The first five atom37 places (N, CA, C, CB, O) and aatype in JSON, in Angstrom:
{
  "aatype": [20, 20, 20, 20, 20, 20, 20, 20, 20, 20, 20, 20, 20, 20, 20, 20, 20, 20, 20, 20, 20, 20, 20, 20, 20, 20, 20, 20, 20, 20, 20, 20, 20, 20, 20, 20, 20, 20, 20, 20, 20, 20, 20, 20, 20, 20, 20, 20, 20, 20, 20, 20, 20, 20, 20, 20, 20, 20, 20, 20, 20, 20, 20, 20, 20, 20, 20, 20, 20, 20, 20, 20, 20, 20, 20, 20, 20, 20, 20, 20, 20, 20, 20, 20, 20, 20],
  "atom_mask": [
    [1, 1, 1, 1, 1],
    [1, 1, 1, 1, 1],
    [1, 1, 1, 1, 1],
    [1, 1, 1, 1, 1],
    [1, 1, 1, 1, 1],
    [1, 1, 1, 1, 1],
    [1, 1, 1, 1, 1],
    [1, 1, 1, 1, 1],
    [1, 1, 1, 1, 1],
    [1, 1, 1, 1, 1],
    [1, 1, 1, 1, 1],
    [1, 1, 1, 1, 1],
    [1, 1, 1, 1, 1],
    [1, 1, 1, 1, 1],
    [1, 1, 1, 1, 1],
    [1, 1, 1, 1, 1],
    [1, 1, 1, 1, 1],
    [1, 1, 1, 1, 1],
    [1, 1, 1, 1, 1],
    [1, 1, 1, 1, 1],
    [1, 1, 1, 1, 1],
    [1, 1, 1, 1, 1],
    [1, 1, 1, 1, 1],
    [1, 1, 1, 1, 1],
    [1, 1, 1, 1, 1],
    [1, 1, 1, 1, 1],
    [1, 1, 1, 1, 1],
    [1, 1, 1, 1, 1],
    [1, 1, 1, 1, 1],
    [1, 1, 1, 1, 1],
    [1, 1, 1, 1, 1],
    [1, 1, 1, 1, 1],
    [1, 1, 1, 1, 1],
    [1, 1, 1, 1, 1],
    [1, 1, 1, 1, 1],
    [1, 1, 1, 1, 1],
    [1, 1, 1, 1, 1],
    [1, 1, 1, 1, 1],
    [1, 1, 1, 1, 1],
    [1, 1, 1, 1, 1],
    [1, 1, 1, 1, 1],
    [1, 1, 1, 1, 1],
    [1, 1, 1, 1, 1],
    [1, 1, 1, 1, 1],
    [1, 1, 1, 1, 1],
    [1, 1, 1, 1, 1],
    [1, 1, 1, 1, 1],
    [1, 1, 1, 1, 1],
    [1, 1, 1, 1, 1],
    [1, 1, 1, 1, 1],
    [1, 1, 1, 1, 1],
    [1, 1, 1, 1, 1],
    [1, 1, 1, 1, 1],
    [1, 1, 1, 1, 1],
    [1, 1, 1, 1, 1],
    [1, 1, 1, 1, 1],
    [1, 1, 1, 1, 1],
    [1, 1, 1, 1, 1],
    [1, 1, 1, 1, 1],
    [1, 1, 1, 1, 1],
    [1, 1, 1, 1, 1],
    [1, 1, 1, 1, 1],
    [1, 1, 1, 1, 1],
    [1, 1, 1, 1, 1],
    [1, 1, 1, 1, 1],
    [1, 1, 1, 1, 1],
    [1, 1, 1, 1, 1],
    [1, 1, 1, 1, 1],
    [1, 1, 1, 1, 1],
    [1, 1, 1, 1, 1],
    [1, 1, 1, 1, 1],
    [1, 1, 1, 1, 1],
    [1, 1, 1, 1, 1],
    [1, 1, 1, 1, 1],
    [1, 1, 1, 1, 1],
    [1, 1, 1, 1, 1],
    [1, 1, 1, 1, 1],
    [1, 1, 1, 1, 1],
    [1, 1, 1, 1, 1],
    [1, 1, 1, 1, 1],
    [1, 1, 1, 1, 1],
    [1, 1, 1, 1, 1],
    [1, 1, 1, 1, 1],
    [1, 1, 1, 1, 1],
    [1, 1, 1, 1, 1],
    [1, 1, 1, 1, 1]
  ],
  "atom_positions": [
    [[31.17, 83.25, 21.81], [31.43, 81.44, 21.18], [31.2, 81.98, 19.91], [30.16, 79.84, 21.69], [30.53, 82.99, 19.66]],
    [[31.88, 81.13, 18.99], [31.91, 81.02, 17.62], [30.41, 80.89, 16.95], [32.8, 79.82, 17.29], [29.82, 79.98, 17.53]],
    [[29.61, 81.46, 15.97], [28.51, 81.59, 15.69], [28.36, 80.4, 14.89], [28.21, 82.8, 15.18], [27.26, 79.86, 14.78]],
    [[29.42, 79.93, 14.31], [29.27, 78.42, 13.42], [29.44, 77.44, 14.33], [30.39, 78.1, 12.18], [28.91, 76.34, 14.16]],
    [[29.95, 77.62, 15.05], [30.18, 76.17, 16.51], [28.61, 76.46, 16.82], [31.67, 76.56, 18.47], [27.75, 75.63, 16.5]],
    [[28.43, 77.15, 17.17], [27.07, 77.52, 17.87], [25.91, 76.58, 17.01], [26.74, 79.4, 17.74], [25.18, 75.8, 17.61]],
    [[25.85, 76.76, 15.63], [24.76, 76.33, 14.81], [24.98, 74.84, 14.71], [24.71, 77.06, 13.39], [23.98, 74.12, 14.68]],
    [[26.24, 74.29, 14.65], [26.75, 72.98, 14.32], [25.91, 72.35, 15.78], [28.73, 72.84, 14.16], [24.91, 71.64, 15.67]],
    [[26.45, 72.7, 16.97], [26.0, 72.1, 18.12], [24.53, 72.03, 18.12], [26.49, 72.78, 19.27], [23.99, 70.98, 18.46]],
    [[23.75, 73.17, 17.74], [22.44, 73.43, 18.02], [21.99, 72.19, 17.28], [21.85, 74.88, 17.57], [21.53, 71.32, 18.02]],
    [[22.02, 71.89, 15.89], [21.59, 71.32, 14.94], [22.11, 69.78, 14.9], [21.9, 72.12, 13.87], [21.34, 68.93, 14.49]],
    [[23.15, 69.49, 15.25], [23.93, 68.09, 15.17], [25.61, 68.03, 15.83], [24.0, 67.71, 13.43], [26.64, 67.93, 15.16]],
    [[25.5, 68.1, 17.18], [26.56, 68.29, 18.13], [27.43, 67.09, 17.7], [26.08, 68.29, 19.74], [28.64, 67.29, 17.77]],
    [[27.08, 66.02, 17.32], [28.44, 64.95, 16.73], [29.17, 65.36, 15.82], [28.12, 63.64, 16.11], [30.22, 64.76, 15.59]],
    [[28.75, 66.75, 14.89], [29.56, 66.79, 13.88], [30.38, 68.16, 14.26], [28.77, 66.73, 12.46], [31.07, 68.78, 13.45]],
    [[30.14, 68.61, 15.94], [31.07, 69.51, 15.8], [32.21, 69.54, 16.58], [30.57, 70.53, 15.89], [32.1, 68.76, 17.54]],
    [[33.34, 70.18, 16.54], [34.63, 69.95, 17.34], [34.87, 70.38, 18.71], [35.63, 70.5, 16.68], [35.5, 71.34, 19.16]],
    [[34.12, 69.32, 19.33], [34.07, 68.98, 20.71], [35.12, 68.42, 21.39], [33.16, 68.24, 20.9], [35.63, 67.37, 20.99]],
    [[35.6, 69.17, 22.65], [36.31, 67.92, 23.53], [35.79, 66.66, 24.07], [36.75, 68.39, 24.63], [34.58, 66.5, 24.26]],
    [[36.62, 65.81, 24.32], [36.0, 64.72, 24.84], [34.97, 64.75, 26.01], [36.96, 63.99, 25.17], [34.01, 63.98, 26.12]],
    [[35.34, 65.87, 26.96], [34.57, 66.07, 28.05], [33.19, 66.74, 27.68], [35.35, 66.87, 29.01], [32.2, 66.49, 28.37]],
    [[33.13, 67.59, 26.58], [32.12, 67.97, 26.01], [31.14, 67.07, 25.29], [32.54, 68.77, 25.34], [29.96, 67.02, 25.64]],
    [[31.53, 66.49, 24.48], [31.0, 65.32, 24.12], [30.15, 64.28, 25.08], [32.03, 64.75, 23.65], [28.97, 63.98, 24.91]],
    [[30.9, 63.86, 25.96], [30.51, 62.74, 26.69], [29.3, 63.44, 27.64], [31.86, 62.02, 27.55], [28.41, 62.68, 28.04]],
    [[29.25, 64.71, 27.95], [28.65, 65.44, 28.71], [26.94, 65.69, 27.73], [29.76, 66.81, 29.02], [25.86, 65.45, 28.26]],
    [[27.07, 66.13, 26.51], [26.25, 65.94, 25.62], [25.38, 64.53, 25.39], [26.97, 66.24, 24.66], [24.16, 64.33, 25.33]],
    [[26.6, 63.59, 25.3], [25.88, 61.95, 24.99], [24.72, 61.61, 26.22], [27.33, 60.49, 25.12], [23.6, 61.11, 26.14]],
    [[25.49, 62.1, 27.38], [24.87, 61.87, 28.65], [23.41, 62.49, 28.73], [25.78, 62.46, 29.76], [22.41, 61.8, 28.95]],
    [[23.38, 63.91, 28.51], [22.21, 64.55, 28.37], [21.38, 64.14, 27.43], [22.37, 65.71, 28.2], [20.18, 64.3, 27.68]],
    [[21.74, 63.54, 26.19], [20.72, 63.19, 25.37], [20.13, 61.64, 25.87], [21.3, 63.26, 23.82], [19.0, 61.29, 25.54]],
    [[20.79, 60.98, 26.48], [20.44, 59.7, 27.01], [19.51, 59.93, 28.4], [21.86, 58.86, 27.3], [18.79, 59.06, 28.89]],
    [[19.62, 60.84, 28.76], [18.71, 61.3, 30.04], [17.53, 61.61, 29.9], [19.11, 62.36, 30.68], [16.52, 61.34, 30.55]],
    [[17.83, 62.54, 28.46], [16.28, 63.19, 27.94], [15.58, 61.76, 27.34], [16.44, 64.66, 26.43], [14.49, 61.49, 27.83]],
    [[16.03, 60.99, 26.48], [15.51, 60.14, 25.79], [14.65, 59.03, 26.5], [16.47, 59.69, 25.09], [13.55, 58.6, 26.13]],
    [[15.38, 58.66, 27.58], [14.86, 57.62, 28.56], [15.94, 57.64, 29.92], [14.8, 56.0, 27.74], [17.03, 57.06, 30.01]],
    [[15.3, 58.41, 30.8], [16.24, 58.18, 32.05], [16.3, 57.04, 32.71], [15.99, 58.97, 33.02], [17.18, 56.86, 33.54]],
    [[15.39, 56.13, 32.44], [15.44, 54.81, 33.3], [16.71, 53.72, 32.48], [13.61, 53.99, 33.27], [17.07, 52.58, 32.77]],
    [[17.1, 54.58, 31.48], [18.33, 53.34, 30.79], [19.68, 53.86, 31.27], [18.44, 53.24, 28.79], [20.72, 53.28, 30.95]],
    [[19.66, 55.01, 32.08], [21.1, 55.41, 32.45], [21.42, 54.5, 33.58], [21.29, 56.99, 32.89], [20.77, 54.45, 34.62]],
    [[22.49, 53.79, 33.3], [23.19, 52.93, 33.89], [24.72, 53.32, 34.61], [23.27, 51.99, 32.9], [25.37, 54.3, 34.24]],
    [[25.11, 52.52, 35.56], [26.5, 52.77, 36.05], [27.68, 53.26, 35.0], [26.94, 51.45, 36.68], [28.46, 54.19, 35.17]],
    [[27.59, 52.39, 33.88], [28.79, 52.58, 32.54], [28.37, 54.06, 32.26], [28.57, 51.36, 30.86], [29.29, 54.84, 32.03]],
    [[27.07, 54.54, 32.25], [27.17, 55.87, 31.61], [27.98, 57.07, 32.47], [25.67, 56.33, 31.34], [28.51, 58.1, 32.07]],
    [[27.85, 56.44, 33.95], [28.27, 57.61, 34.64], [29.83, 57.51, 34.76], [27.55, 57.72, 36.05], [30.62, 58.43, 34.96]],
    [[30.13, 55.91, 34.53], [31.69, 55.74, 34.59], [32.35, 56.34, 33.37], [32.12, 54.19, 34.67], [33.57, 56.41, 33.21]],
    [[31.48, 56.74, 32.56], [32.02, 57.46, 31.0], [32.0, 58.88, 31.58], [30.8, 57.27, 29.35], [33.05, 59.48, 31.36]],
    [[31.18, 59.49, 32.18], [31.69, 60.85, 32.61], [32.86, 61.06, 33.24], [30.89, 61.41, 33.38], [33.68, 61.96, 33.02]],
    [[32.93, 59.99, 34.24], [34.0, 60.37, 35.12], [35.29, 59.72, 34.54], [33.71, 59.91, 36.63], [36.3, 59.96, 35.21]],
    [[35.44, 59.03, 33.55], [36.37, 58.79, 32.59], [37.22, 59.93, 31.84], [35.7, 58.11, 31.71], [38.42, 59.91, 31.58]],
    [[36.07, 61.11, 31.51], [36.64, 62.08, 31.09], [36.92, 63.36, 32.19], [35.89, 62.37, 29.98], [37.35, 64.45, 31.83]],
    [[36.63, 63.06, 33.36], [37.21, 64.29, 34.2], [36.1, 64.56, 34.97], [37.72, 65.64, 33.37], [36.46, 65.35, 35.84]],
    [[34.71, 64.24, 35.11], [33.76, 65.0, 35.79], [33.82, 63.86, 37.35], [32.06, 65.16, 34.74], [33.91, 62.65, 37.56]],
    [[33.72, 64.95, 38.05], [33.44, 63.96, 39.59], [31.96, 63.9, 39.66], [34.07, 64.75, 41.27], [31.17, 64.05, 38.73]],
    [[31.71, 63.67, 40.93], [30.26, 63.23, 41.29], [29.39, 64.28, 41.53], [30.18, 62.38, 42.48], [28.16, 64.23, 41.52]],
    [[30.28, 65.49, 41.8], [29.58, 67.06, 41.82], [28.9, 67.11, 40.64], [30.65, 68.41, 41.87], [27.68, 67.16, 40.46]],
    [[29.89, 67.1, 39.74], [29.68, 67.48, 38.25], [28.68, 67.09, 37.76], [30.55, 67.1, 37.41], [27.81, 67.8, 37.26]],
    [[28.69, 65.49, 37.88], [27.73, 64.69, 37.44], [26.38, 64.97, 37.98], [28.09, 63.43, 37.7], [25.36, 64.79, 37.32]],
    [[26.4, 65.4, 39.11], [25.14, 65.69, 39.69], [24.66, 67.16, 39.05], [25.28, 65.7, 41.37], [23.47, 67.16, 38.73]],
    [[25.16, 68.05, 38.87], [24.99, 69.2, 38.09], [24.31, 68.74, 36.47], [26.57, 69.96, 38.02], [23.2, 68.99, 36.0]],
    [[25.2, 68.15, 36.03], [24.96, 67.74, 34.76], [23.4, 67.24, 34.74], [26.03, 66.62, 34.37], [22.62, 67.85, 34.0]],
    [[23.07, 66.47, 35.3], [22.02, 65.91, 35.57], [20.65, 66.65, 36.12], [22.46, 65.08, 36.31], [19.49, 66.4, 35.82]],
    [[21.23, 67.73, 37.14], [19.97, 68.54, 37.34], [19.78, 69.4, 36.49], [19.84, 69.17, 38.45], [18.59, 69.65, 36.34]],
    [[20.53, 70.04, 35.8], [20.4, 71.04, 34.7], [19.8, 70.35, 33.11], [22.0, 71.72, 34.53], [19.08, 70.98, 32.33]],
    [[20.18, 69.26, 32.94], [19.51, 68.5, 31.8], [17.83, 68.24, 32.44], [20.49, 66.85, 31.45], [16.9, 68.66, 31.75]],
    [[17.57, 67.65, 33.58], [16.42, 67.42, 33.82], [15.53, 68.39, 34.06], [16.42, 66.73, 34.59], [14.31, 68.28, 33.9]],
    [[16.17, 69.45, 34.48], [15.36, 70.92, 34.79], [14.76, 71.66, 33.4], [16.55, 72.11, 35.55], [13.62, 72.1, 33.32]],
    [[15.78, 71.72, 32.3], [15.47, 72.0, 30.77], [14.44, 70.99, 30.51], [16.81, 71.82, 29.68], [13.29, 71.4, 30.32]],
    [[14.66, 69.77, 30.47], [13.46, 68.45, 30.12], [12.19, 69.03, 30.82], [13.88, 66.63, 30.94], [11.21, 69.15, 30.09]],
    [[12.08, 69.34, 31.84], [10.84, 69.49, 32.71], [10.29, 70.97, 32.15], [11.23, 69.46, 34.52], [9.16, 71.05, 31.67]],
    [[11.08, 72.03, 32.24], [10.58, 72.99, 31.91], [10.18, 73.04, 30.34], [11.39, 73.89, 32.37], [9.23, 73.77, 30.06]],
    [[10.69, 72.47, 29.5], [10.19, 72.61, 28.31], [8.95, 72.03, 28.35], [10.98, 72.13, 27.34], [8.01, 72.7, 27.94]],
    [[8.74, 70.88, 28.77], [7.54, 69.98, 28.92], [6.25, 71.09, 29.56], [7.98, 68.52, 30.11], [5.09, 70.97, 29.18]],
    [[6.62, 72.05, 30.46], [5.58, 72.73, 30.96], [5.28, 73.86, 29.88], [5.91, 73.26, 32.4], [4.16, 74.37, 29.85]],
    [[6.17, 74.21, 29.09], [6.06, 75.22, 28.47], [5.25, 74.71, 27.28], [7.32, 75.87, 28.25], [4.29, 75.28, 26.77]],
    [[5.87, 73.38, 26.86], [4.96, 72.99, 25.66], [3.59, 72.75, 26.24], [5.48, 71.62, 24.85], [2.94, 73.6, 25.62]],
    [[2.84, 72.22, 26.92], [1.9, 72.01, 27.38], [0.65, 73.16, 27.87], [2.42, 71.33, 28.17], [-0.56, 73.03, 28.04]],
    [[1.57, 74.34, 28.01], [1.01, 75.78, 28.23], [0.49, 76.57, 26.86], [2.23, 76.69, 28.92], [-0.38, 77.41, 26.64]],
    [[1.39, 75.93, 26.11], [1.62, 76.66, 24.53], [2.52, 77.87, 24.43], [0.19, 77.24, 23.9], [2.48, 78.72, 23.55]],
    [[3.4, 77.81, 25.55], [4.33, 79.08, 25.33], [5.18, 79.24, 24.41], [5.07, 79.32, 26.25], [6.14, 78.49, 24.57]],
    [[5.25, 79.86, 23.55], [6.02, 80.25, 22.21], [5.37, 79.9, 20.98], [7.36, 79.61, 22.13], [5.88, 80.1, 19.87]],
    [[3.87, 79.19, 21.24], [3.5, 78.94, 20.26], [2.74, 79.74, 19.33], [3.12, 78.13, 20.49], [2.56, 80.81, 19.91]],
    [[2.2, 79.79, 18.2], [1.53, 81.0, 17.74], [0.31, 80.95, 18.28], [1.45, 81.17, 16.32], [0.02, 79.91, 18.87]],
    [[-0.51, 81.86, 18.21], [-2.0, 81.61, 18.85], [-3.02, 80.95, 17.96], [-2.67, 82.96, 19.26], [-4.13, 80.64, 18.4]],
    [[-2.69, 80.77, 16.88], [-3.56, 79.95, 16.05], [-3.08, 78.43, 15.98], [-3.61, 80.58, 14.6], [-3.72, 77.59, 15.34]],
    [[-2.02, 78.15, 16.64], [-1.54, 76.63, 17.0], [-2.25, 76.23, 18.46], [0.32, 76.54, 17.16], [-2.26, 75.05, 18.79]],
    [[-2.73, 77.03, 19.17], [-3.17, 76.55, 20.56], [-4.23, 76.28, 20.71], [-3.02, 77.24, 21.5], [-4.61, 75.89, 21.81]]
  ]
}
């Protein structure tokens, strides 16, 4: 993958030249991360409108949720922090 594209996605994916499908997926993952209780049918319909089926939506949801979970576990245990920070 193009290293410049990776950097743009990493710091501000909204400025990256992404497909409508990739953008919708990332928008959904952000919404899920910020407050999963606010996910509505319209969010799922938005994913369907760019070509995701129910299996893909489940996979997106599971992967984003797993990353959220594992990052919280790592944060709680101080994984990746300097010894001075723990």
